[in-house]
C-alpha positions as CSV (number, residue, x, y, z in Angstrom):
1,M,-9.0,4.7,-24.0
2,I,-11.0,1.8,-22.7
3,H,-14.2,3.8,-23.2
4,Y,-13.4,4.7,-26.8
5,T,-12.6,1.1,-27.7
6,N,-15.9,-0.2,-26.3
7,G,-14.0,-2.2,-23.7
8,S,-11.9,-4.2,-26.2
9,L,-8.5,-2.5,-25.7
10,N,-5.5,-4.7,-25.2
11,A,-2.3,-2.9,-24.1
12,T,0.7,-2.8,-21.9
13,V,2.3,0.5,-21.0
14,H,5.7,1.1,-19.3
15,I,6.6,4.6,-18.3
16,T,10.2,5.4,-17.3
17,M,11.0,8.9,-15.9
18,M,14.5,10.2,-16.1
19,D,16.3,13.1,-14.5
20,E,19.8,14.6,-14.8
21,N,21.1,11.6,-12.9
22,G,19.4,8.9,-15.0
23,Y,16.6,6.7,-13.9
24,A,14.2,8.6,-11.5
25,D,11.1,6.5,-11.4
26,G,8.8,4.3,-13.5
27,F,5.6,2.4,-13.5
28,S,3.6,-0.1,-15.7
29,L,0.0,-0.8,-16.4
30,A,-1.8,-3.3,-18.5
31,I,-5.3,-3.6,-20.1
32,L,-6.8,-6.8,-21.5
33,D,-10.3,-6.7,-23.1
34,G,-10.9,-3.4,-21.3
35,E,-10.0,-4.8,-17.8
36,Y,-7.4,-2.6,-16.1
37,F,-4.4,-4.1,-14.3
38,A,-2.8,-1.3,-12.2
39,D,0.3,-3.5,-11.4
40,G,1.1,-3.9,-15.0
41,P,1.7,-7.2,-16.7
42,G,2.1,-9.2,-13.5
43,T,0.7,-12.6,-12.5
44,K,-3.0,-11.6,-12.6
45,Y,-2.5,-10.2,-16.1
46,E,-0.7,-13.3,-17.3
47,I,-3.5,-15.6,-16.0
48,A,-6.1,-13.4,-17.6
49,L,-4.1,-13.4,-20.9
50,H,-3.8,-17.2,-20.9
51,E,-7.5,-17.6,-20.1
52,N,-8.5,-15.1,-22.8
53,F,-6.9,-17.3,-25.5
54,F,-7.1,-20.8,-24.1
55,G,-10.1,-20.8,-21.6
56,A,-10.1,-21.2,-17.8
57,I,-7.1,-22.8,-16.2
58,Q,-8.1,-26.2,-14.8
59,K,-7.0,-27.1,-11.3
60,E,-5.5,-30.5,-10.8
61,P,-7.6,-32.8,-8.6
């Protein structure tokens, strides 16, 4: 999907797998401007999302 959107894809995907007893397993992934976040929308993704809209996060002196 990243290839076909020329590296501009933004998405979060949550997959939940069920069996006869209910929840069996699940996982998440996220993509921001074509960058893949295998852990889903976690801290690295949240920082990248913020910086994508507002610029680099400034560290306090």
